[in-house]
MARBA-3410 file (N, C-alpha, C, O; in Angstrom, 1 decimal):
146
24.7,28.8,9.9,25.8,28.6,9.0,25.8,27.1,8.7,25.5,26.2,9.5 ~ 26.1,26.8,7.5,26.0,25.4,7.0,27.3,24.7,7.3,28.4,25.2,7.3 ~ 27.1,23.4,7.7,28.2,22.5,7.9,28.7,21.8,6.7,29.6,20.9,6.7 ~ 28.2,22.2,5.5,28.5,21.5,4.3,29.8,22.1,3.8,30.1,23.3,4.0 ~ 30.6,21.3,3.0,31.7,21.7,2.3,31.3,22.5,1.0,30.1,22.4,0.6
32.2,23.1,0.4,31.8,23.9,-0.8,31.2,23.0,-1.9,30.3,23.4,-2.6 ~ 31.7,21.8,-2.1,31.2,21.0,-3.1,29.8,20.5,-2.8,28.9,20.5,-3.6 ~ 29.6,20.1,-1.6,28.2,19.7,-1.1,27.2,20.9,-1.2,26.0,20.7,-1.6 ~ 27.7,22.0,-0.8,26.8,23.2,-0.9,26.4,23.5,-2.3,25.3,23.9,-2.7 ~ 27.4,23.4,-3.2,27.2,23.5,-4.6,26.1,22.7,-5.2,25.3,23.1,-6.0
26.2,21.4,-4.7,25.2,20.4,-5.1,23.8,20.8,-4.6,22.8,20.7,-5.3 ~ 23.7,21.2,-3.4,22.4,21.7,-2.8,21.9,22.9,-3.6,20.7,22.9,-4.0 ~ 22.8,23.8,-3.9,22.4,25.0,-4.7,21.9,24.6,-6.1,20.9,25.2,-6.5 ~ 22.6,23.7,-6.7,22.1,23.2,-8.0,20.8,22.5,-7.9,20.0,22.5,-8.9 ~ 20.6,21.7,-6.8,19.3,21.0,-6.7,18.2,22.0,-6.6,17.1,21.8,-7.2
18.4,23.1,-5.8,17.4,24.2,-5.7,17.0,24.8,-7.0,15.9,25.1,-7.4 ~ 18.1,25.0,-7.8,17.9,25.5,-9.2,17.1,24.5,-10.1,16.2,25.0,-10.9 ~ 17.3,23.3,-9.9,16.7,22.3,-10.7,15.2,22.2,-10.3,14.3,22.0,-11.1 ~ 14.9,22.2,-8.9,13.6,22.3,-8.4,12.8,23.4,-9.0,11.7,23.2,-9.4 ~ 13.5,24.6,-9.0,12.8,25.8,-9.6,12.6,25.7,-11.1,11.5,26.1,-11.6
13.5,25.1,-11.8,13.3,24.9,-13.3,12.2,24.0,-13.6,11.4,24.2,-14.5 ~ 12.0,22.8,-12.8,11.0,21.9,-13.0,9.6,22.7,-12.8,8.7,22.5,-13.6 ~ 9.6,23.5,-11.8,8.4,24.3,-11.4,8.1,25.3,-12.7,7.0,25.4,-13.2 ~ 9.2,26.0,-13.0,9.0,27.0,-14.2,8.5,26.3,-15.4,7.6,26.8,-16.0 ~ 9.0,25.1,-15.7,8.5,24.5,-17.0,7.1,24.1,-16.8,6.4,23.9,-17.9
6.5,23.9,-15.7,5.1,23.7,-15.5,4.3,24.9,-16.0,3.3,24.8,-16.7 ~ 4.8,26.1,-15.7,4.2,27.3,-16.0,4.4,27.5,-17.5,3.5,27.9,-18.2 ~ 5.6,27.2,-18.0,5.8,27.4,-19.4,4.9,26.5,-20.2,4.4,26.9,-21.2 ~ 4.7,25.3,-19.8,3.8,24.4,-20.5,2.4,24.9,-20.6,1.7,24.8,-21.6 ~ 1.9,25.6,-19.6,0.6,26.2,-19.5,0.4,27.3,-20.5,-0.7,27.5,-21.0
1.4,28.0,-20.8,1.3,29.2,-21.7,2.1,29.1,-23.0,2.0,30.0,-23.8 ~ 2.8,28.1,-23.2,3.6,28.0,-24.4,2.8,27.7,-25.6,1.7,27.2,-25.6 ~ 3.4,28.1,-26.8,2.9,27.8,-28.1,2.7,26.3,-28.2,3.7,25.6,-28.1 ~ 1.5,25.8,-28.6,1.4,24.3,-28.7,2.3,23.6,-29.6,2.5,22.4,-29.5 ~ 2.9,24.4,-30.6,3.9,23.8,-31.5,5.1,23.5,-30.8,5.9,22.8,-31.4
5.3,24.0,-29.6,6.6,23.9,-28.9,6.4,22.8,-27.7,7.2,22.7,-26.8 ~ 5.3,22.0,-27.7,5.0,21.1,-26.7,6.1,20.0,-26.6,6.4,19.6,-25.5 ~ 6.6,19.6,-27.7,7.8,18.6,-27.6,9.0,19.1,-27.0,9.5,18.5,-26.1 ~ 9.4,20.4,-27.3,10.5,21.0,-26.7,10.3,21.2,-25.2,11.2,20.9,-24.4 ~ 9.1,21.7,-24.8,8.9,21.9,-23.4,8.9,20.5,-22.7,9.5,20.4,-21.6
8.2,19.5,-23.2,8.3,18.2,-22.5,9.7,17.6,-22.4,10.0,17.1,-21.4 ~ 10.5,17.7,-23.5,11.9,17.3,-23.4,12.7,18.0,-22.4,13.4,17.4,-21.6 ~ 12.5,19.3,-22.3,13.2,20.1,-21.4,12.9,19.9,-19.9,13.7,19.8,-19.0 ~ 11.5,19.7,-19.7,11.0,19.3,-18.4,11.6,17.9,-18.0,12.1,17.8,-16.8 ~ 11.5,17.1,-18.9,12.1,15.7,-18.6,13.6,15.8,-18.2,14.1,15.1,-17.4
14.3,16.7,-18.9,15.8,16.8,-18.7,16.0,17.4,-17.3,17.0,17.0,-16.6 ~ 15.2,18.3,-16.9,15.4,18.9,-15.6,15.0,17.9,-14.5,15.6,17.9,-13.4 ~ 14.0,17.2,-14.8,13.6,16.2,-13.7,14.7,15.1,-13.6,15.0,14.7,-12.4 ~ 15.3,14.7,-14.7,16.4,13.7,-14.5,17.6,14.3,-13.8,18.3,13.6,-13.0 ~ 17.9,15.6,-14.1,19.0,16.3,-13.5,18.7,16.4,-12.0,19.6,16.2,-11.2
17.5,16.8,-11.7,17.1,16.8,-10.3,17.3,15.5,-9.6,17.9,15.5,-8.5 ~ 16.9,14.5,-10.3,17.0,13.1,-9.6,18.4,12.7,-9.4,18.8,12.1,-8.4 ~ 19.3,13.0,-10.4,20.8,12.6,-10.3,21.5,13.4,-9.3,22.4,12.9,-8.7 ~ 21.0,14.7,-9.1,21.5,15.5,-8.0,21.2,15.0,-6.7,22.1,15.0,-5.8 ~ 20.0,14.6,-6.6,19.5,14.0,-5.3,20.4,12.7,-5.0,20.8,12.6,-3.9
20.6,11.9,-6.1,21.4,10.7,-5.9,22.8,11.1,-5.4,23.4,10.5,-4.6 ~ 23.4,12.1,-6.0,24.7,12.5,-5.6,24.7,13.0,-4.2,25.7,12.7,-3.5 ~ 23.8,13.8,-3.8,23.7,14.2,-2.4,23.6,13.1,-1.5,24.2,13.0,-0.4 ~ 22.7,12.1,-1.8,22.6,10.9,-0.9,23.9,10.1,-0.8,24.2,9.6,0.2 ~ 24.5,10.0,-2.0,25.8,9.3,-2.0,26.8,9.9,-1.1,27.7,9.2,-0.5
26.8,11.3,-1.0,27.7,12.0,-0.1,27.2,12.2,1.3,27.8,12.9,2.1 ~ 26.1,11.5,1.6,25.5,11.5,3.0,25.1,12.9,3.3,25.3,13.3,4.5 ~ 24.5,13.7,2.5,24.0,15.0,2.6,22.5,15.0,2.7,21.9,14.4,1.8 ~ 21.9,15.6,3.7,20.4,15.6,3.7,19.9,16.3,2.5,20.4,17.4,2.1 ~ 19.0,15.7,1.8,18.4,16.3,0.6,17.3,17.3,1.0,16.3,16.9,1.6
17.4,18.6,0.7,16.3,19.5,0.9,15.2,19.2,0.0,15.4,18.7,-1.1 ~ 14.0,19.5,0.6,12.7,19.4,-0.2,12.6,20.6,-1.0,13.1,21.6,-0.7 ~ 11.8,20.5,-2.1,11.5,21.6,-2.9,10.5,22.5,-2.2,9.7,22.1,-1.3 ~ 10.6,23.8,-2.6,9.6,24.7,-2.0,8.2,24.4,-2.6,8.1,23.9,-3.7 ~ 7.1,24.7,-1.9,5.8,24.4,-2.4,5.5,25.1,-3.8,4.6,24.7,-4.5
6.1,26.3,-4.0,5.9,27.1,-5.2,7.1,28.0,-5.4,7.8,28.3,-4.4 ~ 7.3,28.5,-6.5,8.4,29.4,-6.9,7.8,30.6,-7.6,6.9,30.4,-8.4 ~ 8.3,31.8,-7.2,7.8,33.0,-7.9,8.5,33.2,-9.3,9.7,33.0,-9.4 ~ 7.7,33.6,-10.2,8.3,33.9,-11.5,8.9,35.3,-11.5,8.4,36.1,-10.8 ~ 10.0,35.5,-12.1,10.7,36.9,-12.0,9.9,37.9,-12.8,10.2,39.1,-12.7
8.9,37.5,-13.5,8.0,38.4,-14.3,6.7,37.7,-14.6,6.6,36.5,-14.4 ~ 5.6,38.4,-14.9,4.4,37.8,-15.2,4.5,37.0,-16.5,5.0,37.4,-17.5 ~ 3.8,35.8,-16.5,3.8,34.9,-17.6,2.4,34.9,-18.0,1.5,34.4,-17.3 ~ 2.1,35.5,-19.2,0.7,35.6,-19.7,0.5,35.1,-21.2,-0.7,35.0,-21.6 ~ 1.6,34.7,-21.8,1.5,34.4,-23.2,2.7,33.5,-23.6,3.6,33.3,-22.8
2.6,33.1,-24.9,3.7,32.3,-25.3,5.1,32.9,-25.3,6.1,32.2,-25.1 ~ 5.1,34.2,-25.6,6.4,34.9,-25.6,7.0,34.9,-24.2,8.1,34.5,-24.0 ~ 6.2,35.3,-23.2,6.7,35.4,-21.8,6.9,34.0,-21.3,7.8,33.9,-20.4 ~ 6.3,32.9,-21.8,6.6,31.6,-21.4,8.0,31.2,-21.9,8.7,30.6,-21.2 ~ 8.3,31.6,-23.2,9.6,31.3,-23.7,10.7,32.1,-23.0,11.8,31.6,-22.8
10.4,33.3,-22.5,11.3,34.0,-21.8,11.5,33.4,-20.4,12.6,33.4,-19.9 ~ 10.5,32.8,-19.8,10.7,32.1,-18.5,11.5,30.9,-18.7,12.3,30.5,-17.9 ~ 11.3,30.2,-19.8,12.1,28.9,-20.0,13.5,29.4,-20.2,14.4,28.7,-19.7 ~ 13.8,30.4,-20.9,15.2,30.9,-21.1,15.8,31.3,-19.7,16.9,31.0,-19.4 ~ 15.0,32.0,-18.8,15.5,32.4,-17.5,15.8,31.1,-16.6,16.7,31.1,-15.9
15.0,30.2,-16.8,15.2,28.9,-16.0,16.6,28.3,-16.5,17.3,27.8,-15.6 ~ 16.9,28.3,-17.7,18.1,27.8,-18.2,19.3,28.7,-17.8,20.4,28.2,-17.4 ~ 19.1,30.0,-17.7,20.2,30.9,-17.2,20.4,30.6,-15.7,21.6,30.5,-15.3 ~ 19.4,30.4,-15.0,19.5,30.2,-13.6,20.2,28.9,-13.3,21.0,28.8,-12.4 ~ 19.8,27.8,-14.0,20.5,26.5,-13.8,22.0,26.5,-14.2,22.8,25.9,-13.6
22.1,27.3,-15.3,23.6,27.4,-15.8,24.4,28.1,-14.7,25.5,27.6,-14.5 ~ 24.0,29.1,-14.0,24.7,29.8,-13.0,25.0,28.8,-11.9,26.1,28.8,-11.4 ~ 24.0,28.0,-11.5,24.1,27.1,-10.4,25.2,26.0,-10.7,26.0,25.6,-9.9 ~ 25.1,25.5,-12.0,26.0,24.4,-12.4,27.5,25.0,-12.6,28.5,24.3,-12.2 ~ 27.5,26.2,-13.1,28.9,26.7,-13.1,29.5,26.9,-11.8,30.7,26.7,-11.6
28.7,27.4,-10.9,29.2,27.6,-9.5,29.6,26.3,-8.9,30.6,26.2,-8.2 ~ 28.9,25.1,-9.2,29.3,23.8,-8.7,30.7,23.5,-9.3,31.6,23.0,-8.6 ~ 30.8,23.7,-10.6,32.1,23.4,-11.2,33.2,24.1,-10.5,34.3,23.5,-10.3 ~ 33.0,25.3,-10.2,34.0,26.1,-9.5,34.4,25.7,-8.1,35.5,25.8,-7.7 ~ 33.4,25.0,-7.5,33.5,24.6,-6.1,33.8,23.1,-5.9,34.1,22.7,-4.8
33.8,22.3,-7.1,33.9,20.9,-7.0,35.3,20.5,-6.7,36.3,21.2,-7.1 ~ 35.4,19.5,-5.9,36.7,18.9,-5.5,37.0,17.5,-6.0,38.1,17.0,-5.9 ~ 35.9,16.9,-6.6,36.1,15.6,-7.1,35.9,15.7,-8.7,35.1,16.5,-9.1 ~ 36.6,14.8,-9.4,36.3,14.7,-10.8,35.0,14.3,-11.2,34.4,14.9,-12.1 ~ 34.3,13.4,-10.4,32.9,13.0,-10.7,32.0,14.2,-10.6,31.1,14.3,-11.4
32.1,15.0,-9.6,31.2,16.1,-9.4,31.5,17.2,-10.5,30.6,17.8,-11.0 ~ 32.7,17.4,-10.8,33.1,18.4,-11.9,32.5,17.9,-13.2,32.0,18.7,-14.0 ~ 32.7,16.6,-13.4,32.1,16.1,-14.7,30.6,16.3,-14.7,30.0,16.7,-15.8 ~ 29.9,16.0,-13.7,28.5,16.2,-13.6,28.1,17.6,-13.8,27.1,17.9,-14.6 ~ 28.8,18.5,-13.2,28.6,19.9,-13.4,28.8,20.4,-14.8,28.0,21.2,-15.4
29.8,20.0,-15.4,30.1,20.3,-16.8,29.1,19.9,-17.8,28.7,20.6,-18.7 ~ 28.6,18.6,-17.6,27.5,18.1,-18.4,26.2,18.9,-18.2,25.5,19.2,-19.2 ~ 25.9,19.1,-17.0,24.7,19.9,-16.7,24.8,21.2,-17.3,23.8,21.7,-17.8 ~ 25.9,22.0,-17.1,26.1,23.3,-17.6,26.0,23.3,-19.2,25.3,24.2,-19.7 ~ 26.6,22.3,-19.8,26.5,22.1,-21.3,25.1,21.9,-21.7,24.7,22.6,-22.7
24.3,21.1,-21.0,22.9,20.8,-21.4,22.1,22.0,-21.2,21.2,22.3,-22.1 ~ 22.3,22.8,-20.1,21.5,24.0,-19.9,21.9,25.1,-21.0,21.0,25.8,-21.4 ~ 23.1,25.2,-21.4,23.5,26.1,-22.4,22.9,25.8,-23.7,22.4,26.7,-24.4 ~ 22.8,24.6,-24.1,22.1,24.1,-25.3,20.7,24.5,-25.3,20.2,25.0,-26.3 ~ 20.0,24.1,-24.2,18.5,24.5,-24.0,18.4,26.0,-24.1,17.4,26.5,-24.8
19.3,26.7,-23.4,19.2,28.2,-23.5,19.3,28.7,-25.0,18.5,29.6,-25.4 ~ 20.3,28.2,-25.7,20.4,28.6,-27.0,19.2,28.4,-27.9,18.8,29.1,-28.8 ~ 18.5,27.2,-27.6,17.3,27.0,-28.3,16.2,28.0,-28.0,15.5,28.5,-28.9 ~ 16.1,28.3,-26.8,15.0,29.3,-26.4,15.4,30.7,-27.0,14.6,31.5,-27.4 ~ 16.7,31.0,-27.0,17.1,32.3,-27.5,16.9,32.4,-29.0,16.6,33.5,-29.5
17.1,31.2,-29.7,16.6,31.3,-31.1,15.2,31.4,-31.3,14.7,32.2,-32.2 ~ 14.4,30.8,-30.5,12.9,30.9,-30.5,12.5,32.4,-30.3,11.6,32.9,-31.0 ~ 13.2,33.0,-29.4,12.9,34.4,-29.0,13.5,35.4,-30.0,13.2,36.6,-30.0 ~ 14.3,34.9,-30.9,14.9,35.9,-31.9,16.1,36.6,-31.4,16.5,37.6,-32.0 ~ 16.8,36.1,-30.3,17.9,36.7,-29.7,19.1,36.3,-30.6,19.3,35.1,-30.9
20.0,37.3,-30.8,21.2,37.0,-31.7,22.4,37.7,-31.0,22.3,38.9,-30.7 ~ 23.4,37.0,-30.7,23.6,35.6,-31.0,22.8,34.8,-29.9,22.6,35.3,-28.8 ~ 22.5,33.6,-30.3,21.7,32.7,-29.5,22.5,32.0,-28.3,21.9,31.5,-27.4 ~ 23.7,32.0,-28.4,24.6,31.4,-27.4,25.6,32.4,-26.8,25.8,33.5,-27.4 ~ 26.1,32.1,-25.6,27.1,32.9,-25.1,28.4,32.1,-25.0,28.4,30.9,-25.0
29.5,32.9,-25.0,30.8,32.2,-24.9,31.1,31.5,-23.6,31.7,30.4,-23.6 ~ 30.6,32.1,-22.5,30.8,31.6,-21.1,29.5,31.5,-20.5,29.1,32.4,-19.8 ~ 28.7,30.4,-20.7,27.5,30.2,-20.1,27.6,30.1,-18.5,28.6,29.5,-18.0 ~ 26.5,30.6,-17.9,26.6,30.4,-16.4,27.2,31.6,-15.7,27.2,31.6,-14.5 ~ 27.7,32.6,-16.5,28.2,33.8,-15.8,27.1,34.6,-15.3,26.3,34.9,-16.2
27.1,34.9,-14.0,26.0,35.8,-13.5,26.1,37.2,-14.1,25.3,38.1,-13.8
END
């Protein structure tokens, strides 16, 4: 059982989602349409920055920062540009769920603000991937709902 409070556990959960997203975007980069290289690079950079700011928040709260797993399993095989785009969308869904959960568990305004910004950013990236995949509508009214 964890000795962490709900807000701290939410930050840890969000960090794990960001670790997984950074890993997923490595796979996405390997299989993505070369025309999408800028989008993939920007999204990878965004997840790395969010990972780093989450680590900073945990350290500021005197919470031990968990290490990333050595690898993460893809929820489905990634073999081409379409499945790569689907994996990118799934990474955004997963991070949206984690950040929404943090917002629900946050007890401080700063953590809530961090969660809202992270959820908003993930929702925008998800909408981009949904447009690329031809999903309509490309956005959801309440992002991060499991």
